C-alpha positions, 0 to 999 in steps of 0.5 A: 423511555429515558434518553439513556435507556433509547440510547442503549437499545439503539447500541444494542442494535447496532451491536446485533447487525454487526455480529450478524455481518461478522458471523457471515463473513467468511476467510477468503483462503488467500492473502488480500490485495489493497490499494490506497490511491488519490490525490491526498497524502497519506497513501504511503503512510497508511501502508506503513501502518498496516506493515506495523499491524502485520509485525504486531502479529509476527508476520513477515513483510517485505517492501519495494519502493518503485519511485523514492529511490535514493530519498531517505525517509523516516519509515525506511530508517526505522525499518532497516535499522531494526532489521524488521522488514526486507526493504528493496528501494529499486526506483532511481528517484521521482521520474522528473529526476532522471528524465531518461524514460528507458532508465525509468522503465528498467528500474521499474522493470528490476523493481517488479522482478524483485517484487514477484519474487517476494510475492510468489515465494510463500515466504511473506504474509505482506508485500507493499509495491510503495507507488508502483502505481506512478510506474503504472501511470507513465507506463513504466509497467504494464497493468497486464504484467502487474495483474499477472503478477497479483495472480501468481501470488502465493495464497499466503501473501497480501499485497498493498499497492499505492501511489496516485492514479491506480488504473481500474484494472487494478482497482476491480482485481483489488480487494479493498481501494481506499481513494485518498482526497486532499482537502488542505495541504501545507505545500500549497501554502508554501511550507517545504515538506517536513521531516517526520511527517512527510518523510 
């Protein structure tokens, strides 16, 4: 057998195995819960990639940002200017900006109230809860309250939660968990955040 023939046979076997897995997979009949967490860059960026994918299929999408506050980001500008996504920026900024725990708790609670409204409405195929894991890490929200909200969502609705340090209870409940790792970051080399790449 030539090298080309050997490669062809291997690829046929890989293809057959993949087709078998696809044929055995089932539709859950409900939206999925997805988490991007970890210290690496790209958690929100990847979630917004899924937003674009959903929009490409004509699906309805909502975003609730928990921590970024009034910080202008490219994705927010784009989606607001093109009126493609229902967008709510509820946080007052990164927690070290306010330095007021009660205000941060109030902002996170209001944001999650809006998130529950969106998730339970049955109007959305995808709801992104951007940086909600940070609100959980600082105990501005309880894990139990977030789990209750996820369980009460419409069957139509998938939910994407982003931010470092996703709690184990959320990881256990989710259908997909991706841990972003960092190997190298320009900020560590003294390079400031770049418009269009970092925000």
